[in-house]
GUKEVEX-802883 format. One record per atom (N, C-alpha, C, O): atom name; x negated, y negated, z; residue number from 1. Coordinates in Angstrom, 1 decimal, m for minus. Last residue first. Example, Ala and Ser with C-alpha at 12.3 -4.5 7.8 and 13.67 -1.06 7.14 Angstrom:
GUKEVEX-802883
+-------+--------+--------+--------+-----+
! atomo !     xx !     yy !     zz ! num !
+-------+--------+--------+--------+-----+
!     N !  m12.8 !    2.2 !    7.1 !   2 !
!    CA !  m13.7 !    1.1 !    7.1 !   2 !
!     C !  m12.9 !    0.0 !    7.9 !   2 !
!     O !  m13.4 !   m1.1 !    8.0 !   2 !
!     N !  m13.2 !    5.7 !    7.8 !   1 !
!    CA !  m12.3 !    4.5 !    7.8 !   1 !
!     C !  m13.2 !    3.3 !    7.8 !   1 !
!     O !  m14.2 !    3.3 !    8.5 !   1 !
+-------+--------+--------+--------+-----+
This chain:
GUKEVEX-802883
+-------+--------+--------+--------+-----+
! atomo !     xx !     yy !     zz ! num !
+-------+--------+--------+--------+-----+
!     N !    0.2 !  m11.1 !  180.2 ! 117 !
!    CA !    1.4 !  m12.1 !  180.4 ! 117 !
!     C !    1.5 !  m13.0 !  179.0 ! 117 !
!     O !    2.3 !  m13.9 !  178.9 ! 117 !
!     N !   m1.0 !   m8.0 !  180.6 ! 116 !
!    CA !   m0.9 !   m9.3 !  179.7 ! 116 !
!     C !    0.4 !   m9.9 !  180.0 ! 116 !
!     O !    1.4 !   m9.2 !  180.1 ! 116 !
!     N !   m2.8 !   m7.1 !  183.7 ! 115 !
!    CA !   m1.3 !   m7.0 !  182.8 ! 115 !
!     C !   m1.2 !   m8.1 !  182.1 ! 115 !
!     O !   m1.4 !   m9.2 !  182.6 ! 115 !
!     N !   m5.3 !   m5.1 !  185.1 ! 114 !
!    CA !   m5.1 !   m6.2 !  184.0 ! 114 !
!     C !   m3.9 !   m5.9 !  183.4 ! 114 !
!     O !   m3.6 !   m4.9 !  182.7 ! 114 !
!     N !   m5.4 !   m2.7 !  186.3 ! 113 !
!    CA !   m5.8 !   m4.0 !  186.9 ! 113 !
!     C !   m5.4 !   m5.3 !  186.4 ! 113 !
!     O !   m5.3 !   m6.3 !  187.0 ! 113 !
!     N !   m5.4 !   m0.4 !  184.8 ! 112 !
!    CA !   m4.2 !   m0.8 !  185.9 ! 112 !
!     C !   m4.3 !   m1.9 !  186.4 ! 112 !
!     O !   m3.3 !   m2.3 !  187.0 ! 112 !
!     N !   m6.1 !   m1.3 !  181.4 ! 111 !
!    CA !   m6.5 !   m0.5 !  182.5 ! 111 !
!     C !   m5.1 !   m0.7 !  183.6 ! 111 !
!     O !   m4.0 !   m1.1 !  183.3 ! 111 !
!     N !   m4.3 !   m3.7 !  180.6 ! 110 !
!    CA !   m5.6 !   m3.2 !  180.4 ! 110 !
!     C !   m6.0 !   m2.4 !  181.5 ! 110 !
!     O !   m6.4 !   m3.0 !  182.5 ! 110 !
!     N !   m0.8 !   m3.0 !  179.7 ! 109 !
!    CA !   m1.8 !   m3.1 !  180.7 ! 109 !
!     C !   m3.1 !   m2.8 !  180.1 ! 109 !
!     O !   m3.3 !   m1.8 !  179.4 ! 109 !
!     N !    1.6 !   m5.1 !  178.3 ! 108 !
!    CA !    0.7 !   m4.3 !  178.0 ! 108 !
!     C !   m0.3 !   m4.4 !  179.4 ! 108 !
!     O !   m0.6 !   m5.4 !  180.0 ! 108 !
!     N !    2.8 !   m7.4 !  178.7 ! 107 !
!    CA !    3.4 !   m6.6 !  179.6 ! 107 !
!     C !    2.4 !   m5.4 !  179.5 ! 107 !
!     O !    2.3 !   m4.7 !  180.4 ! 107 !
!     N !    2.8 !   m8.5 !  175.3 ! 106 !
!    CA !    3.1 !   m8.8 !  176.5 ! 106 !
!     C !    3.8 !   m7.7 !  177.6 ! 106 !
!     O !    4.9 !   m7.2 !  177.4 ! 106 !
!     N !    0.5 !   m6.8 !  173.7 ! 105 !
!    CA !    1.6 !   m7.5 !  173.7 ! 105 !
!     C !    2.0 !   m7.7 !  175.1 ! 105 !
!     O !    1.5 !   m7.1 !  176.0 ! 105 !
!     N !   m2.8 !   m6.5 !  171.6 ! 104 !
!    CA !   m2.0 !   m6.4 !  172.9 ! 104 !
!     C !   m0.6 !   m7.2 !  172.8 ! 104 !
!     O !   m0.4 !   m8.2 !  172.0 ! 104 !
!     N !   m4.9 !   m4.7 !  169.2 ! 103 !
!    CA !   m4.0 !   m5.7 !  169.8 ! 103 !
!     C !   m3.1 !   m5.3 !  170.7 ! 103 !
!     O !   m2.5 !   m4.2 !  170.7 ! 103 !
!     N !   m8.1 !   m4.4 !  169.1 ! 102 !
!    CA !   m6.8 !   m3.8 !  169.6 ! 102 !
!     C !   m5.9 !   m4.7 !  170.1 ! 102 !
!     O !   m5.9 !   m5.3 !  171.1 ! 102 !
!     N !  m10.4 !   m5.2 !  166.3 ! 101 !
!    CA !   m9.2 !   m5.8 !  167.6 ! 101 !
!     C !   m8.2 !   m4.5 !  167.9 ! 101 !
!     O !   m7.6 !   m3.7 !  167.0 ! 101 !
!     N !  m12.4 !   m4.5 !  164.5 ! 100 !
!    CA !  m12.7 !   m4.1 !  166.1 ! 100 !
!     C !  m11.7 !   m4.7 !  167.2 ! 100 !
!     O !  m11.9 !   m4.9 !  168.4 ! 100 !
!     N !  m11.6 !   m5.7 !  162.3 !  99 !
!    CA !  m11.3 !   m4.4 !  162.6 !  99 !
!     C !  m11.4 !   m3.7 !  163.9 !  99 !
!     O !  m10.8 !   m2.7 !  164.2 !  99 !
!     N !   m9.9 !   m9.1 !  162.9 !  98 !
!    CA !  m11.1 !   m8.2 !  162.6 !  98 !
!     C !  m10.9 !   m6.5 !  163.4 !  98 !
!     O !  m10.3 !   m6.1 !  164.4 !  98 !
!     N !   m6.9 !   m9.3 !  161.6 !  97 !
!    CA !   m7.7 !   m9.5 !  162.5 !  97 !
!     C !   m8.9 !   m8.5 !  162.2 !  97 !
!     O !   m8.9 !   m7.5 !  161.5 !  97 !
!     N !   m4.0 !  m10.8 !  159.9 !  96 !
!    CA !   m5.1 !   m9.9 !  159.8 !  96 !
!     C !   m6.0 !  m10.2 !  161.0 !  96 !
!     O !   m5.9 !  m11.4 !  161.5 !  96 !
!     N !   m1.3 !  m11.9 !  160.9 !  95 !
!    CA !   m1.5 !  m11.2 !  159.5 !  95 !
!     C !   m2.9 !  m10.4 !  159.3 !  95 !
!     O !   m2.9 !   m9.4 !  158.6 !  95 !
!     N !   m1.3 !  m12.4 !  163.5 !  94 !
!    CA !    0.0 !  m12.0 !  162.7 !  94 !
!     C !   m0.2 !  m11.3 !  161.6 !  94 !
!     O !    0.5 !  m10.3 !  161.2 !  94 !
!     N !   m2.9 !  m13.3 !  166.1 !  93 !
!    CA !   m3.4 !  m12.7 !  164.6 !  93 !
!     C !   m2.4 !  m12.1 !  163.9 !  93 !
!     O !   m2.7 !  m10.9 !  163.6 !  93 !
!     N !   m1.5 !  m13.9 !  168.2 !  92 !
!    CA !   m2.5 !  m14.7 !  167.8 !  92 !
!     C !   m3.0 !  m14.3 !  166.4 !  92 !
!     O !   m3.5 !  m15.1 !  165.7 !  92 !
!     N !    0.3 !  m11.7 !  168.7 !  91 !
!    CA !    0.9 !  m13.0 !  168.2 !  91 !
!     C !   m0.3 !  m13.8 !  167.7 !  91 !
!     O !   m0.1 !  m14.4 !  166.7 !  91 !
!     N !   m1.3 !   m9.7 !  170.1 !  90 !
!    CA !   m0.7 !   m9.7 !  168.7 !  90 !
!     C !   m0.3 !  m11.0 !  168.1 !  90 !
!     O !   m0.5 !  m11.2 !  167.0 !  90 !
!     N !   m3.9 !  m10.8 !  171.9 !  89 !
!    CA !   m2.5 !  m10.8 !  171.9 !  89 !
!     C !   m2.3 !  m10.4 !  170.2 !  89 !
!     O !   m3.0 !  m10.8 !  169.3 !  89 !
!     N !   m6.8 !   m8.8 !  171.8 !  88 !
!    CA !   m6.0 !  m10.0 !  171.6 !  88 !
!     C !   m4.7 !  m10.0 !  171.8 !  88 !
!     O !   m4.3 !   m8.8 !  171.9 !  88 !
!     N !   m9.6 !   m7.1 !  172.7 !  87 !
!    CA !   m8.3 !   m7.2 !  173.0 !  87 !
!     C !   m7.5 !   m8.7 !  173.0 !  87 !
!     O !   m7.4 !   m9.5 !  174.0 !  87 !
!     N !  m12.1 !   m5.7 !  171.0 !  86 !
!    CA !  m11.7 !   m7.0 !  171.6 !  86 !
!     C !  m10.2 !   m6.9 !  171.6 !  86 !
!     O !   m9.6 !   m6.5 !  170.6 !  86 !
!     N !  m14.0 !   m2.8 !  172.8 !  85 !
!    CA !  m13.0 !   m3.5 !  171.7 !  85 !
!     C !  m12.9 !   m4.7 !  172.2 !  85 !
!     O !  m13.3 !   m5.1 !  173.3 !  85 !
!     N !  m17.5 !   m2.2 !  172.3 !  84 !
!    CA !  m16.2 !   m2.0 !  173.2 !  84 !
!     C !  m15.4 !   m2.9 !  172.5 !  84 !
!     O !  m15.8 !   m3.6 !  171.6 !  84 !
!     N !  m20.5 !   m2.1 !  172.1 !  83 !
!    CA !  m19.6 !   m0.9 !  171.8 !  83 !
!     C !  m18.3 !   m1.1 !  172.2 !  83 !
!     O !  m17.8 !   m0.1 !  172.6 !  83 !
!     N !  m22.0 !   m4.0 !  172.9 !  82 !
!    CA !  m21.6 !   m3.4 !  173.9 !  82 !
!     C !  m20.6 !   m2.1 !  173.3 !  82 !
!     O !  m20.0 !   m1.4 !  174.0 !  82 !
!     N !  m22.4 !   m5.6 !  170.5 !  81 !
!    CA !  m23.7 !   m5.1 !  171.4 !  81 !
!     C !  m23.2 !   m4.3 !  172.3 !  81 !
!     O !  m24.1 !   m3.5 !  172.7 !  81 !
!     N !  m19.8 !   m5.8 !  169.5 !  80 !
!    CA !  m20.6 !   m5.0 !  168.6 !  80 !
!     C !  m21.9 !   m4.8 !  169.5 !  80 !
!     O !  m22.5 !   m3.7 !  169.4 !  80 !
!     N !  m18.7 !   m7.5 !  171.4 !  79 !
!    CA !  m18.0 !   m6.1 !  171.0 !  79 !
!     C !  m19.1 !   m5.5 !  170.4 !  79 !
!     O !  m19.2 !   m4.3 !  170.9 !  79 !
!     N !  m20.2 !   m9.9 !  171.2 !  78 !
!    CA !  m20.1 !   m8.9 !  172.5 !  78 !
!     C !  m19.5 !   m7.6 !  172.2 !  78 !
!     O !  m19.9 !   m6.7 !  172.8 !  78 !
!     N !  m19.8 !  m10.8 !  168.6 !  77 !
!    CA !  m21.2 !  m10.3 !  169.0 !  77 !
!     C !  m21.2 !   m9.4 !  170.4 !  77 !
!     O !  m21.9 !   m8.5 !  170.7 !  77 !
!     N !  m17.1 !  m11.1 !  168.8 !  76 !
!    CA !  m17.4 !  m10.0 !  168.0 !  76 !
!     C !  m19.0 !   m9.6 !  168.2 !  76 !
!     O !  m19.3 !   m8.4 !  168.1 !  76 !
!     N !  m16.9 !  m13.2 !  170.4 !  75 !
!    CA !  m16.1 !  m11.9 !  170.7 !  75 !
!     C !  m16.8 !  m10.6 !  170.0 !  75 !
!     O !  m16.9 !   m9.5 !  170.5 !  75 !
!     N !  m17.8 !  m15.9 !  170.6 !  74 !
!    CA !  m18.9 !  m14.7 !  170.6 !  74 !
!     C !  m18.0 !  m13.5 !  170.7 !  74 !
!     O !  m18.5 !  m12.6 !  171.4 !  74 !
!     N !  m14.5 !  m17.0 !  169.7 !  73 !
!    CA !  m15.9 !  m17.6 !  169.7 !  73 !
!     C !  m17.0 !  m16.3 !  169.4 !  73 !
!     O !  m17.1 !  m15.9 !  168.3 !  73 !
!     N !  m12.1 !  m17.2 !  169.9 !  72 !
!    CA !  m12.7 !  m15.7 !  169.3 !  72 !
!     C !  m14.2 !  m15.7 !  169.6 !  72 !
!     O !  m15.0 !  m14.7 !  169.8 !  72 !
!     N !  m10.2 !  m19.1 !  170.8 !  71 !
!    CA !  m11.3 !  m18.4 !  171.7 !  71 !
!     C !  m11.9 !  m17.3 !  171.3 !  71 !
!     O !  m12.2 !  m16.3 !  172.0 !  71 !
!     N !   m8.2 !  m19.8 !  169.1 !  70 !
!    CA !   m9.5 !  m20.5 !  168.8 !  70 !
!     C !  m10.5 !  m20.2 !  169.9 !  70 !
!     O !  m11.6 !  m20.8 !  169.9 !  70 !
!     N !   m6.3 !  m18.2 !  169.8 !  69 !
!    CA !   m6.6 !  m17.6 !  168.5 !  69 !
!     C !   m8.0 !  m19.0 !  168.3 !  69 !
!     O !   m8.6 !  m19.0 !  167.3 !  69 !
!     N !   m6.5 !  m16.8 !  173.2 !  68 !
!    CA !   m6.2 !  m18.1 !  172.2 !  68 !
!     C !   m6.8 !  m17.9 !  171.1 !  68 !
!     O !   m7.9 !  m17.5 !  171.2 !  68 !
!     N !   m7.7 !  m15.0 !  175.0 !  67 !
!    CA !   m6.5 !  m15.5 !  174.9 !  67 !
!     C !   m5.6 !  m16.5 !  174.1 !  67 !
!     O !   m4.5 !  m16.8 !  174.2 !  67 !
!     N !   m9.3 !  m11.7 !  174.4 !  66 !
!    CA !   m9.4 !  m13.2 !  173.7 !  66 !
!     C !   m7.9 !  m13.8 !  174.1 !  66 !
!     O !   m6.9 !  m13.2 !  173.6 !  66 !
!     N !  m11.6 !  m10.0 !  176.2 !  65 !
!    CA !  m10.1 !  m10.5 !  175.9 !  65 !
!     C !  m10.3 !  m11.2 !  175.2 !  65 !
!     O !  m11.4 !  m11.7 !  175.1 !  65 !
!     N !  m13.2 !   m7.0 !  175.6 !  64 !
!    CA !  m13.5 !   m8.6 !  175.5 !  64 !
!     C !  m11.9 !   m8.8 !  175.3 !  64 !
!     O !  m11.1 !   m8.2 !  174.6 !  64 !
!     N !  m14.9 !   m4.3 !  177.8 !  63 !
!    CA !  m14.1 !   m5.1 !  176.8 !  63 !
!     C !  m14.2 !   m6.3 !  176.5 !  63 !
!     O !  m15.2 !   m6.9 !  176.9 !  63 !
!     N !  m16.6 !   m3.3 !  179.5 !  62 !
!    CA !  m15.8 !   m2.3 !  178.9 !  62 !
!     C !  m14.8 !   m2.8 !  178.0 !  62 !
!     O !  m14.0 !   m2.0 !  177.4 !  62 !
!     N !  m20.0 !   m3.0 !  180.4 !  61 !
!    CA !  m19.1 !   m4.1 !  179.6 !  61 !
!     C !  m17.9 !   m3.2 !  179.0 !  61 !
!     O !  m18.2 !   m2.4 !  178.1 !  61 !
!     N !  m20.8 !   m1.8 !  183.7 !  60 !
!    CA !  m20.5 !   m1.6 !  182.1 !  60 !
!     C !  m19.5 !   m2.8 !  181.8 !  60 !
!     O !  m18.6 !   m3.3 !  182.4 !  60 !
!     N !  m21.9 !   m4.0 !  186.0 !  59 !
!    CA !  m21.1 !   m2.6 !  185.7 !  59 !
!     C !  m21.1 !   m2.8 !  184.4 !  59 !
!     O !  m21.4 !   m3.9 !  183.8 !  59 !
!     N !  m24.0 !   m5.8 !  186.9 !  58 !
!    CA !  m22.8 !   m5.6 !  187.9 !  58 !
!     C !  m22.2 !   m4.5 !  187.6 !  58 !
!     O !  m21.7 !   m3.8 !  188.5 !  58 !
!     N !  m25.4 !   m6.1 !  184.8 !  57 !
!    CA !  m25.9 !   m5.4 !  185.9 !  57 !
!     C !  m24.8 !   m5.2 !  186.9 !  57 !
!     O !  m24.9 !   m4.3 !  187.7 !  57 !
!     N !  m24.4 !   m7.6 !  183.0 !  56 !
!    CA !  m24.3 !   m6.4 !  182.9 !  56 !
!     C !  m24.7 !   m5.4 !  183.9 !  56 !
!     O !  m24.5 !   m4.2 !  183.9 !  56 !
!     N !  m25.1 !  m10.2 !  184.4 !  55 !
!    CA !  m23.8 !   m9.7 !  184.1 !  55 !
!     C !  m23.8 !   m8.2 !  184.1 !  55 !
!     O !  m23.4 !   m7.5 !  185.0 !  55 !
!     N !  m27.9 !   m9.9 !  184.1 !  54 !
!    CA !  m27.5 !  m10.1 !  185.3 !  54 !
!     C !  m25.9 !   m9.6 !  185.3 !  54 !
!     O !  m25.6 !   m8.7 !  186.1 !  54 !
!     N !  m28.0 !   m9.9 !  181.2 !  53 !
!    CA !  m28.9 !   m8.8 !  182.1 !  53 !
!     C !  m28.0 !   m9.0 !  183.4 !  53 !
!     O !  m27.4 !   m8.0 !  183.7 !  53 !
!     N !  m27.3 !  m12.7 !  181.1 !  52 !
!    CA !  m26.4 !  m11.6 !  180.3 !  52 !
!     C !  m26.4 !  m10.3 !  180.9 !  52 !
!     O !  m25.4 !   m9.6 !  181.1 !  52 !
!     N !  m29.0 !  m13.9 !  182.0 !  51 !
!    CA !  m27.9 !  m14.1 !  182.9 !  51 !
!     C !  m26.9 !  m13.2 !  181.8 !  51 !
!     O !  m25.7 !  m13.2 !  181.9 !  51 !
!     N !  m31.1 !  m13.3 !  180.2 !  50 !
!    CA !  m31.4 !  m13.1 !  181.5 !  50 !
!     C !  m30.1 !  m13.1 !  182.3 !  50 !
!     O !  m30.0 !  m12.3 !  183.2 !  50 !
!     N !  m30.1 !  m14.1 !  177.6 !  49 !
!    CA !  m30.5 !  m12.8 !  178.0 !  49 !
!     C !  m30.7 !  m12.6 !  179.4 !  49 !
!     O !  m30.4 !  m11.5 !  179.7 !  49 !
!     N !  m27.2 !  m16.7 !  177.3 !  48 !
!    CA !  m28.7 !  m15.9 !  177.4 !  48 !
!     C !  m29.0 !  m14.8 !  178.0 !  48 !
!     O !  m28.4 !  m14.4 !  179.0 !  48 !
!     N !  m24.2 !  m15.9 !  175.9 !  47 !
!    CA !  m25.1 !  m16.1 !  177.1 !  47 !
!     C !  m26.4 !  m15.6 !  176.9 !  47 !
!     O !  m26.7 !  m14.4 !  176.6 !  47 !
!     N !  m21.6 !  m17.4 !  173.9 !  46 !
!    CA !  m23.1 !  m16.6 !  173.7 !  46 !
!     C !  m23.4 !  m16.9 !  175.2 !  46 !
!     O !  m22.9 !  m17.9 !  175.7 !  46 !
!     N !  m18.4 !  m17.2 !  175.0 !  45 !
!    CA !  m19.4 !  m18.0 !  174.5 !  45 !
!     C !  m20.6 !  m17.2 !  174.7 !  45 !
!     O !  m20.6 !  m16.4 !  175.6 !  45 !
!     N !  m15.5 !  m15.0 !  175.5 !  44 !
!    CA !  m17.0 !  m15.3 !  175.4 !  44 !
!     C !  m17.4 !  m16.4 !  174.6 !  44 !
!     O !  m16.9 !  m16.5 !  173.5 !  44 !
!     N !  m12.7 !  m14.7 !  176.5 !  43 !
!    CA !  m12.8 !  m15.7 !  175.7 !  43 !
!     C !  m14.5 !  m16.0 !  175.6 !  43 !
!     O !  m14.9 !  m17.1 !  175.7 !  43 !
!     N !  m13.8 !  m12.5 !  178.8 !  42 !
!    CA !  m12.8 !  m13.4 !  178.7 !  42 !
!     C !  m13.0 !  m14.3 !  177.9 !  42 !
!     O !  m13.8 !  m15.1 !  178.5 !  42 !
!     N !  m14.8 !   m9.2 !  179.5 !  41 !
!    CA !  m15.2 !  m10.4 !  179.3 !  41 !
!     C !  m14.1 !  m11.1 !  178.7 !  41 !
!     O !  m13.3 !  m10.4 !  178.1 !  41 !
!     N !  m14.5 !   m6.8 !  182.0 !  40 !
!    CA !  m13.8 !   m7.7 !  180.8 !  40 !
!     C !  m14.2 !   m9.1 !  180.7 !  40 !
!     O !  m14.2 !   m9.9 !  181.6 !  40 !
!     N !  m16.6 !   m4.2 !  183.2 !  39 !
!    CA !  m16.1 !   m5.6 !  183.2 !  39 !
!     C !  m15.6 !   m6.0 !  182.1 !  39 !
!     O !  m16.2 !   m5.6 !  181.1 !  39 !
!     N !  m14.9 !   m1.3 !  184.8 !  38 !
!    CA !  m15.8 !   m2.1 !  184.1 !  38 !
!     C !  m15.6 !   m3.6 !  184.1 !  38 !
!     O !  m14.7 !   m4.2 !  184.7 !  38 !
!     N !  m12.8 !   m0.2 !  186.2 !  37 !
!    CA !  m13.1 !    0.4 !  184.7 !  37 !
!     C !  m14.0 !   m0.3 !  184.0 !  37 !
!     O !  m14.0 !   m0.2 !  182.8 !  37 !
!     N !  m12.4 !   m1.8 !  188.3 !  36 !
!    CA !  m12.8 !   m0.7 !  188.7 !  36 !
!     C !  m13.1 !    0.4 !  187.1 !  36 !
!     O !  m13.6 !    1.5 !  187.1 !  36 !
!     N !  m13.4 !   m5.0 !  187.0 !  35 !
!    CA !  m12.4 !   m3.8 !  187.5 !  35 !
!     C !  m13.2 !   m2.7 !  187.7 !  35 !
!     O !  m14.3 !   m2.6 !  187.4 !  35 !
!     N !  m14.6 !   m8.2 !  186.9 !  34 !
!    CA !  m15.1 !   m6.7 !  187.5 !  34 !
!     C !  m14.1 !   m6.0 !  187.7 !  34 !
!     O !  m13.6 !   m6.2 !  188.8 !  34 !
!     N !  m14.4 !  m10.6 !  184.7 !  33 !
!    CA !  m13.7 !  m10.0 !  185.7 !  33 !
!     C !  m14.2 !   m8.8 !  185.8 !  33 !
!     O !  m14.2 !   m8.1 !  184.7 !  33 !
!     N !  m15.6 !  m13.6 !  183.2 !  32 !
!    CA !  m15.6 !  m11.9 !  183.1 !  32 !
!     C !  m15.1 !  m11.6 !  184.5 !  32 !
!     O !  m15.4 !  m12.3 !  185.5 !  32 !
!     N !  m15.3 !  m16.3 !  181.0 !  31 !
!    CA !  m15.2 !  m15.8 !  182.5 !  31 !
!     C !  m15.3 !  m14.3 !  182.3 !  31 !
!     O !  m15.2 !  m13.9 !  181.2 !  31 !
!     N !  m16.3 !  m19.3 !  179.8 !  30 !
!    CA !  m15.8 !  m18.3 !  179.6 !  30 !
!     C !  m15.8 !  m17.5 !  181.1 !  30 !
!     O !  m16.3 !  m18.0 !  182.1 !  30 !
!     N !  m16.1 !  m22.9 !  178.3 !  29 !
!    CA !  m16.4 !  m22.0 !  179.4 !  29 !
!     C !  m15.9 !  m20.5 !  179.0 !  29 !
!     O !  m15.1 !  m20.3 !  178.1 !  29 !
!     N !  m17.3 !  m25.7 !  176.5 !  28 !
!    CA !  m16.6 !  m24.5 !  176.5 !  28 !
!     C !  m17.0 !  m23.6 !  177.6 !  28 !
!     O !  m18.2 !  m23.6 !  178.0 !  28 !
!     N !  m17.3 !  m29.2 !  176.5 !  27 !
!    CA !  m18.0 !  m28.1 !  176.9 !  27 !
!     C !  m16.9 !  m26.9 !  176.8 !  27 !
!     O !  m15.8 !  m27.2 !  177.0 !  27 !
!     N !  m17.5 !  m30.4 !  172.7 !  26 !
!    CA !  m16.6 !  m30.4 !  174.2 !  26 !
!     C !  m17.7 !  m29.3 !  175.0 !  26 !
!     O !  m18.6 !  m28.6 !  174.5 !  26 !
!     N !  m17.3 !  m30.8 !  170.2 !  25 !
!    CA !  m17.9 !  m31.9 !  171.2 !  25 !
!     C !  m17.2 !  m31.6 !  172.4 !  25 !
!     O !  m16.5 !  m32.5 !  173.0 !  25 !
!     N !  m17.4 !  m28.8 !  168.4 !  24 !
!    CA !  m16.2 !  m29.4 !  168.5 !  24 !
!     C !  m16.3 !  m30.4 !  169.8 !  24 !
!     O !  m15.2 !  m30.7 !  170.4 !  24 !
!     N !  m20.4 !  m28.5 !  167.9 !  23 !
!    CA !  m19.0 !  m28.4 !  167.2 !  23 !
!     C !  m17.9 !  m28.9 !  167.0 !  23 !
!     O !  m17.4 !  m29.4 !  166.0 !  23 !
!     N !  m21.6 !  m28.9 !  170.4 !  22 !
!    CA !  m21.6 !  m29.9 !  169.5 !  22 !
!     C !  m20.8 !  m29.8 !  168.2 !  22 !
!     O !  m20.5 !  m30.8 !  167.5 !  22 !
!     N !  m20.6 !  m27.3 !  173.2 !  21 !
!    CA !  m20.6 !  m27.0 !  171.8 !  21 !
!     C !  m20.6 !  m28.3 !  170.9 !  21 !
!     O !  m19.5 !  m28.8 !  170.7 !  21 !
!     N !  m22.3 !  m26.7 !  176.2 !  20 !
!    CA !  m21.5 !  m27.5 !  175.5 !  20 !
!     C !  m21.9 !  m27.0 !  173.9 !  20 !
!     O !  m23.0 !  m26.6 !  173.4 !  20 !
!     N !  m21.3 !  m24.0 !  178.2 !  19 !
!    CA !  m22.2 !  m24.4 !  177.5 !  19 !
!     C !  m21.4 !  m25.9 !  176.6 !  19 !
!     O !  m20.2 !  m26.1 !  176.5 !  19 !
!     N !  m20.8 !  m21.8 !  181.1 !  18 !
!    CA !  m20.2 !  m22.7 !  180.2 !  18 !
!     C !  m21.1 !  m23.5 !  179.5 !  18 !
!     O !  m22.0 !  m23.8 !  180.2 !  18 !
!     N !  m19.0 !  m18.9 !  183.0 !  17 !
!    CA !  m20.5 !  m19.6 !  182.4 !  17 !
!     C !  m19.8 !  m20.5 !  181.5 !  17 !
!     O !  m18.7 !  m20.4 !  181.1 !  17 !
!     N !  m18.3 !  m16.9 !  185.9 !  16 !
!    CA !  m17.9 !  m17.9 !  184.7 !  16 !
!     C !  m19.5 !  m18.5 !  184.3 !  16 !
!     O !  m20.5 !  m18.5 !  184.9 !  16 !
!     N !  m16.8 !  m13.9 !  187.1 !  15 !
!    CA !  m17.9 !  m14.8 !  186.8 !  15 !
!     C !  m17.4 !  m16.1 !  185.9 !  15 !
!     O !  m16.4 !  m16.1 !  185.3 !  15 !
!     N !  m15.8 !  m12.0 !  190.1 !  14 !
!    CA !  m15.3 !  m13.0 !  188.9 !  14 !
!     C !  m16.4 !  m13.9 !  188.6 !  14 !
!     O !  m16.9 !  m14.6 !  189.5 !  14 !
!     N !  m15.8 !  m10.5 !  192.2 !  13 !
!    CA !  m15.1 !  m10.1 !  191.2 !  13 !
!     C !  m15.1 !  m10.7 !  189.9 !  13 !
!     O !  m14.6 !  m10.3 !  188.9 !  13 !
!     N !  m16.2 !  m12.0 !  194.3 !  12 !
!    CA !  m16.7 !  m10.7 !  194.0 !  12 !
!     C !  m16.6 !   m9.9 !  193.1 !  12 !
!     O !  m17.1 !   m8.8 !  193.0 !  12 !
!     N !  m16.5 !  m15.3 !  192.8 !  11 !
!    CA !  m15.9 !  m14.3 !  193.7 !  11 !
!     C !  m16.7 !  m13.1 !  193.6 !  11 !
!     O !  m17.7 !  m13.0 !  192.9 !  11 !
!     N !  m18.4 !  m16.6 !  191.1 !  10 !
!    CA !  m17.6 !  m17.3 !  192.0 !  10 !
!     C !  m16.5 !  m16.4 !  192.9 !  10 !
!     O !  m15.8 !  m17.0 !  193.8 !  10 !
!     N !  m21.4 !  m16.6 !  189.8 !   9 !
!    CA !  m20.4 !  m15.7 !  190.6 !   9 !
!     C !  m19.5 !  m16.5 !  191.5 !   9 !
!     O !  m19.8 !  m17.0 !  192.6 !   9 !
!     N !  m22.5 !  m18.3 !  186.9 !   8 !
!    CA !  m21.8 !  m18.3 !  188.1 !   8 !
!     C !  m21.1 !  m17.3 !  188.8 !   8 !
!     O !  m20.0 !  m17.1 !  188.4 !   8 !
!     N !  m25.0 !  m18.2 !  184.7 !   7 !
!    CA !  m23.9 !  m17.2 !  184.9 !   7 !
!     C !  m23.7 !  m17.8 !  186.6 !   7 !
!     O !  m24.6 !  m17.8 !  187.4 !   7 !
!     N !  m26.5 !  m20.3 !  182.6 !   6 !
!    CA !  m26.7 !  m19.9 !  183.8 !   6 !
!     C !  m25.1 !  m19.1 !  184.1 !   6 !
!     O !  m24.1 !  m19.6 !  183.5 !   6 !
!     N !  m26.6 !  m20.9 !  179.9 !   5 !
!    CA !  m28.0 !  m20.8 !  180.5 !   5 !
!     C !  m27.9 !  m20.1 !  182.1 !   5 !
!     O !  m28.9 !  m19.5 !  182.7 !   5 !
!     N !  m25.2 !  m20.4 !  176.8 !   4 !
!    CA !  m25.2 !  m20.9 !  178.1 !   4 !
!     C !  m26.3 !  m20.1 !  178.8 !   4 !
!     O !  m26.7 !  m19.1 !  178.5 !   4 !
!     N !  m26.3 !  m20.8 !  173.7 !   3 !
!    CA !  m25.8 !  m20.2 !  174.8 !   3 !
!     C !  m25.8 !  m20.9 !  176.2 !   3 !
!     O !  m26.6 !  m21.8 !  176.5 !   3 !
!     N !  m24.3 !  m23.2 !  171.5 !   2 !
!    CA !  m25.3 !  m23.1 !  172.2 !   2 !
!     C !  m25.1 !  m22.0 !  173.3 !   2 !
!     O !  m24.0 !  m22.0 !  173.8 !   2 !
!     N !  m23.3 !  m22.6 !  168.4 !   1 !
!    CA !  m23.0 !  m23.0 !  169.4 !   1 !
!     C !  m24.2 !  m22.5 !  170.2 !   1 !
!     O !  m25.0 !  m21.7 !  169.8 !   1 !
+-------+--------+--------+--------+-----+
């Protein structure tokens, strides 16, 4: 998968980036939300060094959220690089999941600002 070269700030607390993935023949996108407890990266694809430094310069990376079983993408790399948990829904990985996964269920809170639905 190709690393994204640009990071777009679309709101004071929201970033997006995208890149073409020849393996799936589609543009993939990722986002990050800044909270009082740090940045949560959502369905991450790789991000080049400079835009990653720009994102990390906003706040500490606090966790990785996976919204779909097909969206694990670069989650393990982000989790390892920043020593943070990966937060998927339990139903996405009913039998096995990487050890750094902290499974969530509907209604669970990720800090106070993010609620799983």
